[in-house]
N, C-alpha and C positions, 0 to 999 in steps of 0.2 A: 127622663133627661139623661145626658151623658154622665157617666161616672167611671172611676178607675178601680172599682171593686171587683172586677172580674177575676177568675181564678187563673193562676199561672199554670204551666205544665206540671208543676210539683204539687198543685192543689192548694197553694197558699194564696191569700188575698193579694192582688196586685194593687198597691196603693199609690203608684206613681205611673206617669206616662212612660212607656218604654219603646225601644226600637225592636227590630226583628230578632235581635240577639238577647232580648230581655234586659238590655242595659238602660238605665234611667236616662231620659232625655230632659229631665228637670231636676234641679237641685233644691228640693224642699227640705231644709235642714231640720224642721220640727216634725217631720213625718217619720218618727222613729220606729213605727211598726213595719215600715217597708224595709225589706232586707238590705237594699242598696244603701239607704240612709243609716240604718243600724250599723252596718259594716263600716261605713264612712266614719262614724263617731268612735267606734271601738278602735279603728286602725290609727286615727290621729292621736287618740289618747295613749295608746301603746307606744307610738312613736315618740310622743312627748316624754313619757317615762324613761324610755331608752336614752334619750338625749340628756335628760337630767342625770342619769347614771354615767353616761360617757364623759360628760364635762364636770363630773363631780370633784375632780382633783384640781381643776384649772385655777380656782381662786382659793384653794387651800395650800397653795405653794409656799407661802411664808411660813406656815406651821410645819409643813413637811420638810422644808429646807433646814429649819433649825433642829428638828427631831432626828432626821436621818443623815445630816451632814452633807447635803447635796449641793451641787454647783449649778450655775446657769447653763453650762454645757450639758449637764445631766438632764436638765429640764428640756432642752432642745432635742436631745436624743430620744428621751421618753415620749415627747410630743410627736416626733417623727415616726416612732415605732407604733404609737397608738393610731395615728392616721394611716400608716402603711398597712396595719392589720385590717383596718376598715376597708381598704382597697381590696384586699384578698377576700374579706368577708362579703363585700358587695358582689363580687364576681360569683362566689359560691352560692350565695342566697338567690341571686338572679337565676342561675341554672337550676337550683333546687325548687324554686317556685314554678319554673317552667315544667318540671317533671312531677313534683309532689303536691303543688298547690300552696298558697299563702298561709292557709289555716294551720297546717302542720308546722311549717317553718317558723311562723310567728309565735307559736306556742312554745317551741323549744328555745328560741333565741333568748328570751328574758331569763330563763332558768340558767343559761350559760353566763349571762350577765351577773346574776347573783353570785355565782361561784367566783367570778373575776373580782367582784367587790370584796368578797371575803378574803381573797388573796391580797388585795391592795391594803386592806385594814390590818393584815398580818405582817407586812414587810418590815424588815429591820435594817436594811442597808441598800446601797445604790443599785446593785445588780437586781435585787428583788423588786425594787421600784420600777426599773425598766421592763422587766418581764411582766409584772402585773399590768403596766400601762399597755403593753403589747396585747395582752389577753383582753383587757377591757375595751380595746379598740374595735373588736369584732362586733360589739353591739351597735356600732355606728352604721352597720349594714341595714339597720331597721328601716332606714329611709327607702331603700329599694323595694322592700316588701310592701310598704304603704303605697308607693307609687304604682306598683303592679296591681295591687288589689283595687285601688280606686279606678285605674284604667279599665279593669275588667267589669266594674260595676256601673260605669257611666259612659254614655255615648259621646261621639265627637262634638256634639252640641254643647256639652257641659263639662267634658273631661278636663279641659284646661283649668277651669275654676275649681273643680273638685280636687284635682291634684294639688293645686296651689294652696287652697285653704287647708287641706290636711297637712301638707308639708310645712306651711307657715306656722300652724299651731304646734306641730312637732318640733320644729327648729327653735321655737320659743323656749323649749326646755333647756337649751344651753344657757340662755340668759337667766332663766329662773334658778338654775343650779349655781351660777356665779353669785347671785344675790342672796339666795336662801342659805346655802350651806355654811358660809362664814357666820351668819347670824345664829345658826344652830350651835356652832362652836362657842360663840360668845355666851349663848344661853347655858351651855354645859359648864363653861367657866364659872358662871354665877353660882352654880351648885358645888363648886369646889373641885371640878375635874380639871386636871392639868392639860395644857395644850397638846402634849404628846399623846394623850388618850382621847382628848375631845375631838380632834380631827378624824380619828379612826371611828369614834362613835357616831359622828355625823353621817358616815357612809351607810348607816342603817336606814336612813330615810329613802335614798334611791333603791336600796335592796328591797324594802317593804313594798314600794311601788311596783317593782318588777315581779315580785311574787303574786301580786294582784292581777297582773296583766295576762299571765299564761292561761288560767282557767277562763278568764273573761273572753279571750280570743277564741278558745276552743269551743265554748258553748254559745258565743254570741255572733259568730260569723259562719259563712261557708265560702268555698273557693270561688265560685262563679254564680251569677244569678240563677243558673239552672242546675246547680248541684255541686257536690264536692268531687274532686278528682280522685280516680282510682290509682293504684300503683302503676298501671299502664299509662295513665294520664289521658285527659281529654283536651280538646282544643283550648289552649290557654288564652286565645284571643276572644273567647266568650261564645263559642259555637254551641250547637245542639248537644245536650247531655248524652244522647245515645250514640254520637259519632266519636270514635277514638281519634286522637290527634294524629294528623299526618306528620311524618317525619320531614322536618325542614332542616337542611344542613346548616350548621352554625356558620359555615364559611360565608354565607350570604350576608350575615351581619358584620363579620370580620373584614370583609372586602368592600363594604359600602362606605364611601367617603363621607356620606352624610352622618353616619354614626360617629366617625372620628371627629368631624366638625363639632358635633354636639358634645363629645367628650372634652374637647379643648374649651368650648364655650362654658361648660359647667365648671371646669377647673378655674375659669376666669370669674366665676361668681361665687359658687359655694366654697371653692378653695380659698377665696379671699375672705369669706365669712368666717371659716374655721380659723384662719390666720389671725384675724382681728380679735376674735373671742379669746384665743389662747395667748396672744402676745401683747395686746394693747393694754392690758392691766399694767405690765412692766413699763410701757411707754408713759402712762400717766403718772405712775409713781416716780420714775426717774427724771422725766423731763418737766413735769408740772408739780411734783412734790405732794401729790394727793395721798391719802391713806388707802389701805387695801379695801376698806369698806366703800369709800367714795369711788374708787376706781371700778369696783364691781358694779356699782349702780350706774356708772357712766356706760359701761359695756352692756348693761341691761337695756339702756336706751337704744343701743344698736340692735339688740335682739327683738325689742318690742316692735320694731318696724317690720319684722317678718309677718306679724299679724295683719298688716295693712298692705305692704308692698308686694308680697308674694301672691296673695289672692288677687290683687289688682292686676298683676302681670298675667296671671292665668285667665282672668275674666276678659282682659283686653285682647288676648290672643283669640279667645272664642268669638269675641265681638267682631274683630277684623276679618276672621275667617268666614263668618256668616255673611257679612255685609259687603266685603270686597269682591270684586269680579275675579280676583286671583285665587279665591278659595283658601285652601290650606297653605298655599305658597305665601300668603300674606302673613302667616304666623312667623315664618323665617325672616321676612322683611322687618317685622316689628322687633324681633330679637336683635337683629343687627343694629337697629337704631338705638335701642336702649342700652346695649353694651357699649356703644360709642359714647353715650352720655355718662355711663358709669366710669369709663376711663377718664373723662374730663373731671368729674367730681373727685376722683381719687387724687388727681393732680392738684386740685384746690385744697384738699385735706392735707396734702403733703406740706403745705405752707404753714401748718399749725405752729411749729416751733419758731418759724421766722416771724410770724405775727405776734407770737408770745402771748396769746390770749386763750384761756381755757374756754371761755364762752364761744369764741370763733371755732375752736377745735371740736367742741361737742356739737355745735350747730351743723358744721360740715359733716361730722360723723353720722348724724341722723339723716341728713340729706343723701349722703353717699350710701348709707345703709338702705335707704328706700329704693334706690336704683339697683343695688346688688340683689335685693329680694325680688324686685320685679323681673330681673333677668333670670333668676332661678325659676320663677313661675312660668316665664316664657319658654325656657328650655324644655321643661317637662310638659308643656302644652304642645310641643312639636314631636316629642318622643313617641307617643302612641301611634303616629302616622308613618313612622319609619320602620319598615320590616315588621308589620303588625303580627305576623305569624310567630315572631320571635320576641314577643313583648318582654318576657322575663330576662332574656339575655341582653337585649338592648338597654333596658332599665338598669341592669347590673353594670354594664360597661360605662354608661353615661354617669351613673351614680358614683362609680369608682373614679371617674375622671375628676370629680370635685375633690376627692381625697388625695389623688395624685398631685393636683395643684398645691394642696396644703403641705404635702410631703416635700415637694420641691422648694416651697417657700421656707419650710422649717429647717431643712438641711442646707439649702443653697443660700439662705439669707440669715436666718435667725440664730445660727450657730456663731455668726460673726457680729451679732447685734447685742449690746451696744459697744463691745470692746474694739472692733475694727471698723465698723460702719455705723452710721447713725440711723435712728428710726426713720428720719426724714428721707434718707436715701433709699431705705427699704420700700417706703410707700411709692416713690418714683418708679422703682423697678416693677412693682406690682401693677402700677397703672399702665406701664408699657406692655406688660404681658396681656392685660385685658384688651388693649388696643389691637394687638395681633390676633387675639382670639375672636374679636368682633369681625375682623376681615375674613376669618375662616368660615363664618356663618354664611357668607355669600356663596359658598359652594353647595349649599343645601338646595336641591331642586326636586320637585315632585312631578311625576308624569301625569298625563291626562287621565289615564286609567286610575291612578291613585286618588286623584282629585274627585273622580266620579264616585268611587267607592266611599270615600269620606262623606260626600254629599248625601249618598243614599242612607248611610248609617246614622246620619244626624236627623233622620225623619222618624216620627212617632207612628207606631201602629196603634190606631185608635179604634176602639170598639164602641158602637152605639148601644148602650144598655138602657133598660127601662126598669125602674124599681117596681117589683111586683107586690110590695107590701111587707115582705118578710125580711127586708134589709139586705138580701143577697143580691138582688138585681138579676135580670135575665137578658139574653141577647135579643136585640130587636133590629135585625138586618145584618148585612155582610160587613166583615172587617174591611176597613180601608186605610190607606196611608195618607198622613197629612203632615205638613211641616208645622212644628210648634213655633209660635211667635213670642 
C-alpha cells in the first residue's frame, strides 16, 4: 500500500508528501521526525523566545522610569530606536540567509540578544537605556529568518498556513513578555528585592531562553530540505543540493512594485501591532485608570489573537489560491479585502474614549487584533511567490516594512502623545494609514508564467511503495505526480 517512508536524496526517511523540491505539501504538525516539521517547530519556538526578549522592557517601563529617571519622550525615542534597529537587522538577516542559510544566522542571533539583555540590565542613565534599546532591537529580525525557513521547507500548497502559524506563535511572545515579566518583578519583590534590582533580575528569564535556542537551532535544523548551504551558497528557493545558486541581481526585487506594495501592507499590519503592544499600556493607564498589571493583561488579549488570526489568514490564502480560478492572484485579492476591514475596525476602536467603556474598548481591541493578525498571515502568504529566487531579500524587505511602520508611528505620533495629541487621534491616523496601504495591494499582479509555476510546485511527487515486511518499504512502479486534496 502507499506510504511516505521512502528515502530522500540524503538517505533519511521521508515522512511527509513532498513536491519536486522536497518541500512538504502537507502540514502534519505531529510528524516531528520529518525534517520539515521539526524545523517548523524549532523555528517558531526560537522566534517566540526572541520576541519575549525584544519586548522584555515594554511593561517594565514603570519600574525603569522610577529607577533611571526617564521621561515619556525618552521612552518614545528608545522605542523608535529599538524598532529602527530591527529594520536594519531584518535587511541584514534577509541577505545573510540568502547567502549563508538560516541555520547559521539563527544560531548567532540569540547569542547577540543575550549580550543586549546584559547591557540593558546594566544601564544606569538615559543614554545607556537608549543605546541598549537600539541593540536589543536587532533581535526583532528573528521574524525574517523564521519566514524564510518555513518558506523553504513547505510548498505553495501549505506555505501560507506554515508561515502564519509559525509567525503567530512567535509574535505571541510579545504578549507573553508583557504579562510574565511584571509578575517576575512582583515575585522578586516578595523575596525582599527592591524594584531597582528586581526589573533587572527579571531580564534573566528571556536571556536563559535565548541561550537555549542557539544549540537547539544548530543541531535541530538544516537550511533546506536537501541539505545545508555552503559558503558559496545553493539555491535558496529550495533547489537541488548539487546545483550552486545562480546569481540573481538584487535590483529585480528593489525595482518590483509588488515588493514595495507588500512593504507598505506589512507596515499597515505588523507596524500597527508593534505600536499597540508598545504604547497601549499607557493608553489604558492614563485614559481608563487601570494598573500596570491589568493593562498588561489587556494587551495580552491583543497578542493572544495572533495564535488564531494569523494562522487563519495564511490558511485562507492557501485555500483561495487552490480553489479560485485566479490562482495565486486570489491571495492578493484576499489581502486587500481584509486590510480594508482592518482599517474599519481601527476606526471603531478609536471611539473607545468617546464611548468611555473599558468593556467596549477591550472587545474592539480583540476584534481589531484578529483582522491585524489575519492581514499579517495574508501578507506572508503572498511573499513566497514574489521574486522567489530572492526569497531572503524579499522577506527581509517586507519584514523591515513592518518595523518602518512602527518607527513612523513612534516618532511621528507617540512623541506627541498624550501631551499634544490624544490617543484617540493617534488611532484615527493609524486607521487612515492602513486604508492607504490596502489600496496599494491592488498593484500586486502575477503573470501567467508565475501562476503556472506556483501550480506545478503545489503538486506532490508520490511514490507507490509496497511494504516488504522489514518496515522499510520498496518501490512498486514508477513515480508519478498527483495533486493532494
